[in-house]
C-alpha positions as CSV (number, residue, x, y, z in Angstrom):
1,M,13.9,2.3,-33.4
2,D,11.9,5.7,-33.2
3,I,11.2,7.4,-30.0
4,D,7.6,7.8,-29.4
5,I,6.8,10.7,-26.7
6,D,3.9,10.0,-24.7
7,I,2.2,13.4,-24.4
8,D,-1.2,13.2,-25.0
9,D,-2.2,9.7,-23.9
10,E,-4.7,10.8,-21.3
11,E,-6.6,12.8,-23.6
12,E,-6.8,10.0,-26.3
13,E,-8.1,7.7,-23.5
14,E,-10.8,10.1,-22.5
15,E,-11.7,10.4,-26.2
16,E,-11.9,6.6,-26.6
17,E,-14.0,6.4,-23.5
18,I,-16.5,9.1,-24.9
19,D,-16.6,7.0,-28.3
20,D,-17.3,3.8,-26.3
21,E,-20.3,5.4,-24.5
22,S,-21.7,6.9,-27.7
23,G,-22.0,3.5,-29.3
24,E,-24.3,1.9,-26.7
25,G,-27.4,2.7,-28.8
26,D,-26.4,0.3,-31.8
27,D,-28.9,-2.0,-33.3
28,M,-29.1,-5.6,-31.8
29,G,-28.6,-6.8,-35.4
30,D,-25.3,-5.5,-35.6
31,L,-24.0,-7.3,-32.4
32,G,-22.7,-10.4,-34.2
33,D,-20.6,-8.2,-36.5
34,D,-19.3,-6.4,-33.7
35,D,-18.4,-9.5,-31.8
36,D,-16.4,-10.8,-34.8
37,E,-14.7,-7.5,-35.1
38,E,-13.8,-7.8,-31.3
39,E,-12.5,-11.2,-31.7
40,G,-10.2,-10.1,-34.4
41,D,-9.0,-7.2,-32.5
42,D,-8.3,-9.4,-29.7
43,A,-6.4,-11.9,-31.7
44,D,-4.3,-8.7,-33.1
45,D,-3.6,-7.7,-29.7
46,D,-2.3,-11.0,-28.7
47,D,-0.1,-11.2,-31.6
48,E,1.2,-7.6,-30.8
49,D,1.9,-8.4,-27.3
50,I,3.8,-11.6,-28.6
51,V,6.1,-9.3,-30.5
52,I,6.5,-6.9,-27.9
53,D,7.3,-9.6,-25.3
54,E,10.1,-11.0,-27.6
55,I,11.4,-7.3,-28.2
56,V,11.5,-6.8,-24.5
57,E,13.3,-10.1,-23.8
58,Q,15.9,-9.1,-26.0
59,F,16.1,-5.6,-24.7
60,T,16.5,-6.9,-21.3
61,R,19.3,-9.2,-22.1
62,T,21.4,-6.9,-23.9
63,F,20.6,-3.2,-22.7
64,H,23.8,-3.4,-20.4
65,N,25.9,-4.1,-23.5
66,G,25.0,-0.4,-25.1
67,D,22.7,-1.5,-27.7
68,Y,20.0,1.0,-26.7
69,D,22.2,4.0,-26.0
70,R,20.7,6.1,-28.7
71,E,17.0,5.5,-27.5
72,F,18.0,6.4,-23.9
73,D,19.8,9.4,-25.1
74,D,17.2,10.8,-27.2
75,A,14.4,10.3,-24.6
76,L,16.5,12.0,-21.9
77,S,17.4,14.8,-24.2
78,F,13.8,15.4,-24.6
79,D,13.6,15.4,-20.6
80,R,16.3,17.7,-20.0
81,G,14.8,20.3,-22.7
82,A,11.5,20.2,-20.7
83,I,13.2,21.3,-17.2
84,S,11.7,24.5,-16.1
85,P,14.1,27.1,-14.8
86,D,14.8,26.8,-11.0
87,I,13.0,29.0,-8.5
88,R,14.7,29.0,-5.3
89,P,12.5,30.2,-2.4
90,T,15.4,31.9,-0.5
91,Q,15.2,34.9,1.6
92,E,16.1,37.1,-1.3
93,S,13.2,35.9,-3.3
94,Y,10.9,36.9,-0.4
95,N,12.1,40.4,-0.1
96,K,9.3,42.7,-0.6
97,P,9.5,45.1,-3.5
98,D,9.4,48.6,-2.9
99,D,5.8,49.1,-4.1
100,W,4.5,46.0,-2.3
101,R,1.6,47.9,-0.6
102,E,0.5,49.0,-4.0
103,R,0.9,45.6,-5.6
104,N,-0.9,44.1,-2.5
105,R,-3.9,45.9,-2.9
106,S,-6.2,43.7,-5.0
107,G,-5.2,40.4,-3.2
108,L,-5.6,42.0,0.2
109,T,-9.1,42.8,-0.6
110,N,-9.9,39.3,-1.7
111,L,-8.2,37.9,1.6
112,K,-10.3,40.3,3.7
113,R,-13.3,39.0,2.0
114,Q,-12.5,35.3,2.5
115,L,-11.7,35.9,6.2
116,Q,-15.1,37.7,6.6
117,S,-16.8,34.5,5.0
118,C,-14.9,32.2,7.6
119,I,-16.1,34.5,10.5
120,D,-19.7,34.4,9.0
121,S,-19.9,30.8,9.1
122,L,-19.6,30.7,12.8
123,A,-22.9,32.5,13.3
124,P,-25.0,31.1,16.3
125,D,-27.5,29.3,13.9
126,L,-24.8,27.6,11.9
127,S,-22.9,24.6,12.7
128,G,-19.8,26.0,14.0
129,S,-17.8,24.2,11.3
130,F,-15.8,26.0,8.6
131,D,-13.0,25.5,6.1
132,L,-10.2,27.9,6.7
133,R,-9.5,28.2,2.9
134,L,-7.4,31.3,2.0
135,G,-5.7,31.9,-1.3
136,S,-4.8,34.5,-4.0
137,N,-4.7,33.9,-7.8
138,S,-6.4,30.9,-9.4
139,R,-2.9,29.0,-9.6
140,W,-0.8,28.3,-6.7
141,G,2.2,27.4,-8.9
142,Q,4.8,30.2,-8.6
143,Q,6.4,29.6,-11.7
144,Q,3.1,30.1,-13.7
145,L,2.5,33.3,-11.5
146,L,5.9,34.7,-12.6
147,R,5.5,34.1,-16.1
148,D,2.1,35.9,-16.0
149,N,3.9,38.9,-14.2
150,E,1.4,38.4,-11.2
151,E,2.1,39.2,-7.6
152,P,3.0,35.7,-6.4
153,I,2.0,36.3,-2.6
154,V,-0.3,38.5,-0.5
155,W,2.0,40.0,1.9
156,H,0.8,40.2,5.6
157,E,-0.2,43.6,6.8
158,P,-1.4,44.8,10.3
159,I,-5.2,45.2,9.2
160,L,-5.5,41.6,8.8
161,D,-4.9,41.1,12.4
162,E,-8.4,42.4,13.1
163,Y,-10.0,39.8,11.1
164,W,-7.8,36.8,12.4
165,G,-8.8,38.3,16.2
166,E,-12.5,38.5,15.5
167,L,-12.1,34.9,14.0
168,E,-10.6,33.8,17.1
169,A,-13.3,35.5,19.2
170,E,-16.1,33.9,17.5
171,I,-14.4,30.4,18.0
172,H,-14.2,31.2,22.0
173,Q,-17.8,32.4,22.1
174,Q,-18.9,29.2,20.4
175,R,-16.8,27.2,23.1
176,Q,-18.5,29.4,25.9
177,Q,-22.0,28.0,24.3
178,E,-20.6,24.5,24.6
179,I,-20.0,24.2,21.0
180,V,-16.6,22.9,19.7
181,T,-15.7,24.5,16.5
182,D,-14.4,22.0,13.7
183,I,-12.1,23.2,11.2
184,T,-12.6,20.8,8.4
185,C,-10.1,22.2,5.9
186,I,-6.8,24.1,6.1
187,Q,-5.4,25.3,2.8
188,I,-3.3,28.7,2.6
189,T,-2.2,29.3,-1.1
190,N,0.0,32.4,-2.0
191,V,-0.9,34.0,1.3
192,E,1.9,35.1,3.7
193,I,1.2,33.5,7.2
194,K,3.3,34.8,10.3
195,K,4.5,32.5,12.8
196,E,2.2,34.3,15.3
197,R,-0.7,33.4,13.4
198,L,0.3,29.8,13.4
199,A,0.9,29.8,17.2
200,A,-2.4,31.2,17.6
201,L,-4.1,28.4,15.5
202,V,-2.3,25.8,17.5
203,A,-3.5,27.2,20.8
204,I,-6.9,27.3,19.7
205,F,-6.6,23.4,19.0
206,R,-4.7,22.6,22.2
207,S,-7.3,24.6,24.3
208,G,-10.1,22.6,23.0
209,R,-12.0,25.3,21.6
210,A,-11.7,23.9,18.0
211,T,-10.9,20.6,16.5
212,N,-9.3,19.9,13.2
213,S,-10.8,17.1,11.1
214,S,-8.6,18.1,8.1
215,T,-7.3,15.1,6.6
216,H,-5.1,17.4,4.1
217,V,-3.1,20.5,5.4
218,N,-1.8,22.5,2.7
219,F,0.4,25.4,2.9
220,N,1.8,26.5,-0.5
221,N,3.9,29.6,-0.9
222,A,3.2,31.0,2.6
223,N,6.5,32.3,3.2
224,I,7.0,30.0,6.3
225,C,10.6,29.5,7.6
226,G,12.5,29.1,10.7
227,E,10.2,29.4,13.8
228,G,7.3,29.1,11.6
229,I,8.1,25.6,10.7
230,I,8.2,24.8,14.3
231,Y,4.7,26.0,14.9
232,L,3.7,23.9,11.7
233,S,5.2,20.8,13.5
234,K,2.9,21.5,16.5
235,L,-0.3,21.8,14.1
236,V,0.8,18.4,13.1
237,D,0.9,17.3,16.4
238,V,-2.7,18.4,17.0
239,S,-4.2,17.3,13.7
240,S,-5.1,13.7,14.4
241,Q,-6.8,13.0,11.3
242,L,-4.2,14.3,8.9
243,H,-2.7,11.9,6.3
244,T,-1.4,14.3,3.7
245,F,1.0,17.5,4.5
246,Y,1.7,19.9,1.7
247,L,4.6,22.5,2.3
248,R,5.4,23.7,-1.1
249,Y,7.5,26.8,-1.9
250,N,8.4,27.2,1.7
251,R,11.8,27.1,3.4
252,I,13.1,24.7,6.1
253,D,16.4,26.6,6.6
254,N,17.8,25.4,9.8
255,M,18.4,22.3,11.9
256,E,16.2,22.9,14.9
257,S,12.8,23.5,12.7
258,A,13.8,20.5,10.5
259,R,14.2,18.0,13.7
260,C,10.9,19.5,14.9
261,L,9.2,18.7,11.7
262,S,10.6,15.3,11.2
263,R,10.0,14.3,14.8
264,S,6.1,15.2,14.4
265,L,5.8,13.3,11.2
266,K,7.5,10.5,12.3
267,T,5.3,9.9,15.4
268,H,2.1,10.7,13.7
269,T,-0.1,7.8,13.4
270,R,-1.9,8.6,10.0
271,I,0.5,10.7,8.0
272,D,1.6,8.8,4.9
273,Q,2.2,11.5,2.3
274,L,4.6,14.5,2.6
275,W,4.9,17.0,-0.4
276,L,7.9,19.4,0.0
277,T,8.6,20.4,-3.6
278,H,10.4,23.8,-4.1
279,C,11.7,24.1,-0.5
280,D,15.4,24.2,-1.5
281,L,16.3,21.3,0.4
282,G,19.3,20.6,-1.7
283,S,21.1,23.6,-0.2
284,N,21.7,21.9,3.1
285,P,22.2,18.0,2.7
286,E,22.0,17.7,6.3
287,I,18.6,19.1,6.5
288,L,17.7,16.9,3.8
289,S,18.8,13.7,5.8
290,V,16.9,14.9,8.9
291,I,13.4,15.2,6.7
292,L,14.2,11.9,5.2
293,Q,14.1,10.3,8.6
294,S,10.5,11.2,9.1
295,D,10.0,7.9,7.3
296,I,6.8,8.9,5.6
297,K,5.6,6.2,3.2
298,H,5.5,8.7,0.4
299,I,7.7,11.7,0.1
300,D,7.9,14.2,-2.8
301,I,11.1,16.4,-3.0
302,E,11.0,17.3,-6.4
303,N,12.4,20.6,-7.5
304,N,14.8,21.0,-4.5
305,N,17.9,21.7,-6.2
306,I,19.3,18.5,-5.0
307,D,22.9,17.7,-6.4
308,S,25.4,14.9,-5.6
309,L,25.6,16.0,-1.8
310,G,22.0,15.4,-1.4
311,A,22.1,12.2,-3.5
312,V,24.7,10.7,-0.9
313,Q,22.2,11.5,2.0
314,I,19.4,9.8,0.0
315,A,21.4,6.7,-1.0
316,E,22.5,6.3,2.8
317,Y,18.8,6.5,3.6
318,L,17.7,4.2,1.1
319,E,20.3,1.6,1.8
320,S,19.0,1.3,5.3
321,N,15.9,-0.2,4.2
322,P,13.5,2.5,5.8
323,P,9.5,2.0,5.5
324,I,9.2,4.5,2.9
325,R,7.4,3.1,-0.1
326,R,7.6,5.8,-2.7
327,I,10.1,8.8,-3.3
328,D,9.8,11.6,-5.9
329,L,13.2,13.1,-7.0
330,G,12.3,14.6,-10.2
331,H,13.6,18.0,-11.6
332,N,16.9,17.9,-9.6
333,H,20.4,18.0,-10.5
334,L,21.4,14.3,-10.2
335,N,24.0,13.0,-12.5
336,D,25.2,9.6,-13.5
337,N,27.7,9.0,-10.8
338,D,24.4,9.7,-8.1
339,A,22.7,7.1,-10.4
340,I,25.4,4.7,-9.6
341,F,25.2,5.3,-5.8
342,L,21.5,5.1,-5.9
343,S,21.4,2.0,-7.8
344,R,23.7,0.2,-5.2
345,A,21.6,1.4,-2.3
346,L,18.3,0.2,-4.0
347,K,19.8,-3.4,-4.5
348,R,19.6,-3.6,-0.6
349,N,16.2,-2.1,-0.1
350,T,13.0,-4.2,0.1
351,N,10.6,-2.0,1.0
352,L,10.5,0.8,-1.7
353,T,8.1,-0.1,-4.6
354,A,8.4,3.3,-6.8
355,I,11.1,6.0,-7.3
356,N,10.6,8.9,-9.6
357,M,13.9,10.4,-11.1
358,H,12.7,12.1,-14.4
359,S,14.2,15.3,-15.7
360,N,17.5,15.1,-13.9
361,N,21.0,15.0,-15.7
362,F,21.2,11.3,-16.5
363,T,22.7,10.0,-19.7
364,S,22.1,6.4,-20.9
365,I,25.0,5.5,-18.5
366,G,22.8,6.5,-15.5
367,V,19.5,4.9,-16.8
368,K,21.3,1.5,-17.3
369,A,23.1,1.9,-13.9
370,L,19.5,2.4,-12.3
371,L,18.1,-0.6,-14.1
372,T,21.0,-2.7,-12.9
373,C,19.6,-2.5,-9.4
374,V,16.6,-4.5,-10.7
375,F,18.5,-6.9,-13.0
376,D,22.1,-7.3,-12.7
377,S,23.1,-9.6,-15.3
378,S,26.8,-10.2,-14.4
379,S,25.9,-13.6,-12.8
380,L,23.2,-15.9,-11.8
381,N,23.6,-14.8,-8.3
382,A,23.7,-11.2,-9.1
383,I,20.4,-11.5,-10.9
384,S,19.0,-13.4,-7.8
385,E,20.3,-10.7,-5.4
386,S,18.8,-7.8,-7.5
387,N,16.0,-5.8,-6.2
388,H,12.7,-7.5,-7.1
389,T,10.1,-5.3,-4.9
390,L,10.4,-2.1,-7.1
391,T,7.5,-1.9,-9.3
392,T,7.9,1.7,-10.6
393,I,11.0,3.5,-11.9
394,E,10.1,6.6,-13.6
395,I,13.3,8.2,-15.5
396,V,12.2,9.5,-18.8
397,H,8.9,10.6,-20.5
398,C,8.9,8.4,-23.2
399,R,6.7,5.5,-23.8
400,Y,9.3,3.6,-25.8
401,V,11.8,3.4,-23.1
402,N,9.0,3.1,-20.4
403,M,7.6,0.0,-22.1
404,F,10.9,-1.8,-21.5
405,I,11.3,-0.7,-18.0
406,Y,7.7,-1.6,-17.1
407,R,8.0,-5.1,-18.4
408,L,11.2,-5.6,-16.7
409,L,9.6,-4.5,-13.3
410,Q,7.0,-7.0,-13.7
411,L,9.3,-10.1,-13.6
412,D,10.2,-11.7,-10.4
413,R,13.5,-13.4,-9.4
414,T,12.7,-16.8,-11.2
415,Q,11.6,-15.0,-14.4
416,K,14.7,-12.9,-14.5
417,I,16.8,-16.0,-14.2
418,V,14.9,-17.7,-17.0
419,L,15.1,-14.7,-19.2
420,A,18.9,-14.6,-18.8
421,L,19.1,-18.2,-19.8
422,L,17.1,-18.1,-23.1
423,D,20.1,-17.2,-24.9
424,N,22.9,-19.5,-26.0
425,D,25.8,-17.0,-25.3
426,S,24.2,-16.5,-21.8
427,L,24.2,-20.2,-21.1
428,I,28.0,-20.3,-21.8
429,Q,28.5,-17.1,-19.6
430,Y,26.4,-18.2,-16.9
431,L,27.1,-21.9,-16.6
432,A,30.7,-22.2,-17.6
433,H,31.7,-22.2,-14.0
434,V,29.0,-24.1,-12.4
435,P,30.0,-27.6,-10.9
436,V,28.9,-30.2,-13.2
437,G,27.1,-31.9,-10.6
438,L,24.7,-28.7,-10.3
439,I,23.8,-28.5,-13.8
440,S,20.8,-30.6,-13.6
441,E,19.6,-28.5,-10.7
442,V,20.0,-25.3,-12.4
443,L,18.3,-26.7,-15.5
444,A,15.4,-27.8,-13.5
445,F,15.1,-24.6,-11.5
446,P,12.9,-22.6,-14.0
447,H,10.7,-25.5,-14.8
448,G,8.2,-24.6,-12.0
449,R,6.2,-21.4,-12.2
450,V,7.7,-20.4,-15.4
451,A,6.9,-23.3,-17.5
452,D,3.3,-22.3,-18.1
453,L,4.6,-19.0,-19.6
454,C,7.2,-20.3,-22.0
455,P,7.5,-23.8,-22.0
456,H,9.0,-24.3,-25.4
457,K,11.8,-22.1,-24.3
458,C,12.4,-23.9,-21.1
459,F,13.0,-27.1,-23.3
460,S,15.3,-25.2,-25.4
461,I,17.5,-24.2,-22.6
462,V,17.7,-27.9,-21.7
463,Y,18.5,-28.9,-25.2
464,S,21.0,-26.0,-25.8
465,T,22.9,-26.7,-22.6
466,M,23.1,-30.5,-23.2
467,R,24.4,-30.2,-26.8
468,W,27.1,-27.6,-25.7
469,W,28.1,-29.1,-22.3
470,N,30.9,-31.8,-21.9
471,M,28.7,-34.9,-21.8
472,P,31.5,-37.3,-20.8
473,M,32.2,-35.5,-17.6
474,L,28.5,-35.3,-16.8
475,Y,28.3,-39.0,-17.4
476,S,31.7,-39.6,-15.3
477,Y,30.1,-37.5,-12.5
478,H,26.9,-39.9,-12.7
479,C,28.8,-42.8,-12.5
480,C,30.6,-41.6,-9.3
481,V,27.5,-41.2,-7.5
482,K,26.8,-43.8,-4.9
483,S,24.5,-46.5,-5.6
484,D,22.0,-45.7,-2.6
485,T,21.6,-42.2,-4.0
486,K,20.4,-43.2,-7.4
487,R,16.7,-43.8,-8.0
488,K,15.8,-47.4,-7.7
489,R,14.3,-49.3,-10.6
490,T,10.8,-50.5,-10.0
491,D,9.8,-53.7,-11.6
């Protein structure tokens, strides 16, 4: 089977939507033909779905035997080739170049203008609300900036303290006029923010001179680390409306700051998304473990150089069944052994609904290990005890493979067991050691919710089993049953 890499699906869908809209002005006389064509298309779609479902059934029953290794490996090879070079936000990467003042000139001018705009928005005749939106360059992504040979950050200079001081004075003056300033947005991108500035911002909120109605607080590539992370934790505490917190391209480089941030996130009543991409959490698995304990419903830790040591921490965390609903682990350094540990942990997790692990160092062995957590076909009990709450597992950027994974995740416990019993070899494998007295119960099990989906297949199970089974033994069992337990005949 050929690999179909799904790269331009979104663009194709957009073009289809435009084509649909452009056809609204057709003549009424053509509607009949269009309806016929639509009915024909629907029929074709139904036939295609049936074929796909049959292929998916075959795949789901046999992937653990290695029949699809080539497709897995081809898709994973494409993913590994698309991995971008690591950019580690370590102390060395934030050292100022010798000519930093010269390179800082253009960005500094723009930053002054942005701060002045914030000050002007607090004029007496205005509302007293403003967006604290400061940024340099049109793209915040550091990888793109480095490819373009642009300065990735505007370094702090003493001249900026004058603007920050004037902004604080305007906020204080508003408060004297009994006007509480509302900072409706906090977004800092490619601008170095000193810890003293974060401390002053927290003080403004705590003093009641300003409120923060931001739902998203965003610090991307702001050279924040150490004590600066602690002040960011305090900023979280005074941001009651916050539900998404971005901290990309910064460094959580000591345990004290990690604990402060984790505690603030865990006790916040609204935050449900935490984005920590490119924070180099993989360099200290203990810090990674502390951050995970914040129990945010959706946590993104892609591009963090996480290897096997970090995978152990993640597996232990997921196995404890925390309230987290989605975790993103893409573009790290996880391997097949890590996939096995994570799969075991996921089998015991009933809260997680989505996990993203694309662009790691998995082979087909790792992919199959991960899929085993949702469909362990070693026995009927193993299938029943698999994870049935995961609805999304992203491993590769390949439509062909993702189609199988998606269809597999749509099955509930009963449907997975029925799927396993739809094959004659599987019947022998699964039922050979089942006590004969339970065979009727096993055969009756799938005839509830699934019968309406594939009734002919359910009857096929009964037929195949009864033809293969030792009928005299089954008859002997029936004769040994007490007469009062048998169904009474009615005249």
